[in-house]
Wavefront OBJ file of the C-alpha trace (Angstrom):
o trace
v 63.650 83.166 142.960
v 66.109 85.136 141.114
v 69.275 84.773 142.898
v 72.505 86.911 142.219
v 75.389 84.775 143.319
v 79.101 86.171 143.573
v 81.958 83.854 143.639
v 79.468 81.266 141.827
v 82.088 79.531 139.629
v 84.671 78.085 142.756
v 84.771 75.338 144.961
v 81.801 76.410 147.319
v 80.064 78.634 144.893
v 79.840 76.114 142.033
v 77.963 73.139 144.447
v 75.826 76.746 146.089
v 74.577 77.194 142.217
v 73.869 73.596 141.648
v 71.837 73.599 144.776
v 69.602 76.853 144.333
v 68.806 75.281 140.703
v 67.648 72.029 142.317
v 65.641 73.765 144.572
v 63.649 75.621 141.753
v 65.942 78.762 141.833
v 66.871 81.179 139.173
v 70.344 81.269 139.627
v 72.042 84.619 137.757
v 76.436 84.623 138.398
v 79.157 87.065 138.426
v 81.865 85.976 135.662
v 84.882 87.649 134.851
v 85.752 85.725 132.381
v 84.850 84.077 129.587
v 85.499 80.331 131.090
v 83.591 81.262 134.168
v 80.566 82.742 131.913
v 80.881 78.971 130.262
v 80.680 77.383 133.336
v 77.710 79.197 134.532
v 75.834 78.415 131.071
v 76.477 74.536 131.530
v 75.126 74.580 134.447
v 72.000 76.395 133.589
v 72.727 79.560 135.386
v 72.368 83.190 133.692
v 75.707 85.072 133.381
v 76.000 88.627 134.447
v 79.446 89.789 133.525
v 81.610 91.743 136.442
v 84.071 91.500 139.424
v 84.494 91.994 142.914
v 85.814 95.311 142.128
v 82.977 96.241 139.595
v 80.933 97.847 142.381
v 78.754 98.805 139.224
v 78.090 95.590 138.564
v 77.646 94.482 141.595
v 74.850 96.824 142.103
v 72.921 96.073 139.462
v 73.496 92.597 139.748
v 71.543 92.873 143.176
v 69.412 95.354 142.277
v 67.774 93.245 139.753
v 67.418 90.297 141.794
v 64.988 89.088 144.339
v 68.304 87.654 146.422
v 72.228 87.929 146.925
v 74.207 84.888 148.170
v 78.039 86.982 148.403
v 80.810 84.013 148.292
v 83.148 86.034 145.913
v 86.717 87.129 148.022
v 90.004 87.590 146.982
v 92.041 84.716 148.205
v 95.827 86.821 148.143
v 97.493 86.023 151.456
v 100.316 88.045 150.266
v 97.633 91.133 150.663
v 94.881 89.758 152.914
v 94.201 93.362 154.041
v 93.340 94.264 150.560
v 90.981 91.664 149.939
v 89.289 92.381 152.831
v 88.824 95.941 152.169
v 87.458 94.690 148.694
v 84.978 92.572 150.664
v 83.339 95.275 152.396
v 83.449 97.173 149.722
v 81.620 95.261 147.492
v 79.363 94.281 150.989
v 78.300 97.771 151.429
v 77.706 98.230 147.626
v 75.058 95.095 147.601
v 73.719 96.184 150.587
v 72.492 99.512 149.525
v 71.416 98.000 146.672
v 68.922 95.697 148.525
v 68.137 98.281 151.095
v 64.405 98.753 152.275
v 63.307 96.002 149.982
v 63.118 93.018 152.780
v 65.387 90.610 150.116
v 67.624 88.323 151.594
v 71.354 89.062 151.463
v 74.143 86.258 152.678
v 77.844 86.441 152.488
v 80.757 84.622 154.012
v 82.661 84.917 157.133
v 84.850 81.778 158.779
v 84.583 80.690 161.876
v 88.753 80.722 162.424
v 88.459 84.696 163.652
v 87.059 83.259 166.534
v 89.863 81.731 167.487
v 91.439 85.374 168.097
v 88.377 86.576 170.129
v 87.652 84.044 172.754
v 89.704 82.463 175.494
v 91.856 79.524 174.914
v 89.251 76.176 174.726
v 85.973 78.124 174.908
v 83.220 76.615 172.125
v 82.314 79.218 169.498
v 78.875 80.382 169.015
v 76.496 82.029 166.130
v 76.602 84.348 169.599
v 79.915 85.895 169.291
v 79.746 88.456 167.770
v 83.377 90.143 166.751
v 84.941 93.379 166.379
v 85.253 95.032 163.284
v 89.444 95.292 163.662
v 89.270 91.075 163.558
v 89.571 90.374 159.631
v 86.166 90.040 157.895
v 84.673 91.463 161.433
v 83.626 94.801 159.354
v 81.991 92.939 156.904
v 80.310 90.624 159.266
v 79.144 93.923 160.874
v 78.103 95.717 157.734
v 75.429 92.902 157.204
v 73.894 92.245 160.466
v 73.244 96.070 160.165
v 71.711 95.843 157.333
v 68.886 94.177 159.031
v 68.236 97.661 160.409
v 67.985 99.485 157.144
v 65.445 96.715 155.659
v 67.709 93.786 154.366
v 66.831 90.008 155.608
v 70.598 89.890 156.112
v 72.483 86.976 157.256
v 76.156 86.305 157.687
v 77.167 81.866 156.953
v 80.890 81.719 158.646
v 81.940 78.452 157.076
v 84.377 76.359 158.775
v 88.212 76.626 158.035
v 87.970 73.196 156.065
v 85.172 73.282 154.008
v 86.126 69.764 152.632
v 85.121 67.652 149.752
v 86.393 66.163 145.973
v 87.875 69.254 144.368
v 88.892 70.825 147.193
v 91.879 73.430 146.729
v 91.817 74.968 150.140
v 93.653 74.672 153.439
v 93.617 70.726 153.627
v 95.047 69.785 150.197
v 97.288 72.858 150.494
v 98.729 70.620 153.743
v 98.731 67.305 151.725
v 101.123 69.479 149.624
v 103.312 70.906 152.545
v 103.434 67.410 153.372
v 104.902 66.183 149.899
v 106.983 68.929 149.618
v 108.507 68.834 153.195
v 108.945 65.077 153.456
v 106.823 64.810 157.189
v 103.146 65.499 157.899
v 103.531 67.833 160.933
v 100.770 69.361 163.772
v 102.489 72.152 166.047
v 103.361 71.056 169.934
v 101.168 68.211 170.827
v 98.318 68.828 167.878
v 95.592 69.143 170.356
v 94.491 72.606 168.714
v 91.000 71.722 167.054
v 89.421 72.898 163.693
v 86.126 72.586 162.534
v 85.192 71.138 159.340
v 82.260 71.291 156.709
v 81.589 69.205 153.317
v 81.139 71.476 150.509
v 78.187 69.665 149.743
v 75.571 70.464 153.528
v 77.702 73.890 153.321
v 75.776 74.444 149.922
v 72.865 73.402 151.569
v 73.011 75.817 154.525
v 73.838 79.085 152.058
v 70.453 77.681 150.235
v 68.638 77.238 153.668
v 69.653 80.767 155.130
v 68.770 82.630 151.727
v 64.995 80.991 151.582
v 64.708 81.843 155.663
v 67.537 83.225 157.586
v 65.766 85.756 160.145
v 67.141 88.918 159.481
v 70.646 89.716 161.251
v 71.938 86.345 161.866
v 74.469 84.610 162.151
v 74.706 81.135 161.059
v 77.795 78.267 161.258
v 78.912 76.456 158.218
v 80.332 73.342 160.908
v 79.787 69.590 160.939
v 82.457 68.770 163.059
v 83.278 70.579 165.785
v 86.544 70.508 166.184
v 89.235 67.731 165.032
v 92.295 67.322 166.615
v 94.977 69.172 163.913
v 97.009 65.835 164.485
v 94.155 63.363 163.292
v 94.569 65.683 160.537
v 98.147 65.213 160.543
v 97.725 61.507 160.912
v 95.745 60.789 157.928
v 97.872 62.845 155.455
v 100.969 61.293 156.880
v 99.689 57.137 156.455
v 98.034 58.147 153.152
v 101.702 59.589 151.872
v 103.523 57.089 154.087
v 105.321 59.870 155.292
v 106.507 60.784 159.106
v 104.037 62.336 161.369
v 105.895 64.787 163.352
v 105.312 67.531 165.797
v 106.922 70.903 165.443
v 107.272 73.918 167.975
v 105.606 77.305 166.996
v 108.710 78.703 166.191
v 109.033 76.501 163.322
v 105.968 76.302 161.779
v 105.850 79.708 159.972
v 108.673 78.116 158.327
v 106.902 75.039 157.510
v 103.947 75.976 156.590
v 104.405 79.660 155.068
v 101.300 81.424 155.725
v 99.125 78.565 157.304
v 101.598 78.559 160.104
v 99.228 81.116 161.992
v 96.299 79.066 161.116
v 97.621 75.796 161.978
v 98.264 76.352 165.589
v 95.044 77.792 166.082
v 92.523 75.812 168.508
v 88.632 76.670 167.110
v 86.120 74.370 168.533
v 83.014 75.630 166.973
v 79.640 74.768 167.171
v 76.567 74.826 164.662
v 73.426 73.948 167.563
v 71.857 77.106 167.265
v 72.029 77.230 163.188
v 70.737 73.762 163.054
v 67.924 74.836 165.529
v 66.805 77.833 163.452
v 66.831 76.433 160.155
v 66.175 72.873 160.546
v 69.921 72.399 158.720
v 72.024 69.055 159.694
v 75.113 67.922 158.330
v 74.377 64.765 155.663
v 77.573 63.898 154.386
v 80.996 62.483 155.353
v 83.201 64.119 157.878
v 86.337 65.611 157.292
v 88.048 62.297 158.689
v 85.943 59.517 156.779
v 86.469 61.973 153.355
v 89.739 61.994 153.736
v 90.250 58.535 154.096
v 88.226 58.332 150.969
v 91.241 58.947 149.309
v 90.853 61.382 146.527
v 92.623 64.390 148.304
v 95.755 61.922 147.676
v 95.200 61.811 144.238
v 98.126 63.241 141.865
l 1 2 3 4 5 6 7 8 9 10 11 12 13 14 15 16 17 18 19 20 21 22 23 24 25 26 27 28 29 30 31 32 33 34 35 36 37 38 39 40 41 42 43 44 45 46 47 48 49 50 51 52 53 54 55 56 57 58 59 60 61 62 63 64 65 66 67 68 69 70 71 72 73 74 75 76 77 78 79 80 81 82 83 84 85 86 87 88 89 90 91 92 93 94 95 96 97 98 99 100 101 102 103 104 105 106 107 108 109 110 111 112 113 114 115 116 117 118 119 120 121 122 123 124 125 126 127 128 129 130 131 132 133 134 135 136 137 138 139 140 141 142 143 144 145 146 147 148 149 150 151 152 153 154 155 156 157 158 159 160 161 162 163 164 165 166 167 168 169 170 171 172 173 174 175 176 177 178 179 180 181 182 183 184 185 186 187 188 189 190 191 192 193 194 195 196 197 198 199 200 201 202 203 204 205 206 207 208 209 210 211 212 213 214 215 216 217 218 219 220 221 222 223 224 225 226 227 228 229 230 231 232 233 234 235 236 237 238 239 240 241 242 243 244 245 246 247 248 249 250 251 252 253 254 255 256 257 258 259 260 261 262 263 264 265 266 267 268 269 270 271 272 273 274 275 276 277 278 279 280 281 282 283 284 285 286 287 288 289 290 291 292 293 294 295 296 297 298 299
């Protein structure tokens, strides 16, 4: 299958590209820079020049492909509404290019949105839909609706921690904050839970979704259903030889910055239906064992 991949050179995207190529697919990656193009070429992928805001480029890339995996997202928390709007435009553009083709279209979303729509403590499942007002909810719903327009569309909701060597996401940010503040903190009693998934397990899920996900399906990229935030803080504190402390919700924004709202979220999430539908199983280290390996703490 000729697969058009946006976000193909990112932390997750580069693993997805490798997974697809190893499975015998031909990959065409979106590249907005010479460095990104060179990186794709080095992996054996073809290059499609363009960017997330270049809708003509997205349309052309999708139209020439047998399937699309959309991973690109502007991780700009100073203009998150703008990033969400750009993502929706990209989804709508790619969806229109694939309409009536029966081709697979897999987009990326997140499980954290479930923490803001479910009662506290309730386990999030793939059956839970979200309102368009929830961040990235509009992109989810637009993708699911494409199933009625002749696209084999699916949504992969990723855990807030997609971990592994080279991670520069939420967990690495927590480590950097702990180094800067001199303490590894959690909020309240730290019992709120974050789901997690290893980067390589997530990559395999995207491939399986491309190959076999039913039209209009929501899938969960979740290995750990919920790791207590205090456990994450504890490992960070031990490896950095720093005190592990609880802080109040009122102190969280000053301590964690933009992560303050997320650091207190209780987001237990199941991937049972995803595993049943696609035969996907997490095989790589869970979050705490991965942190214990020490690669996150090398400077």
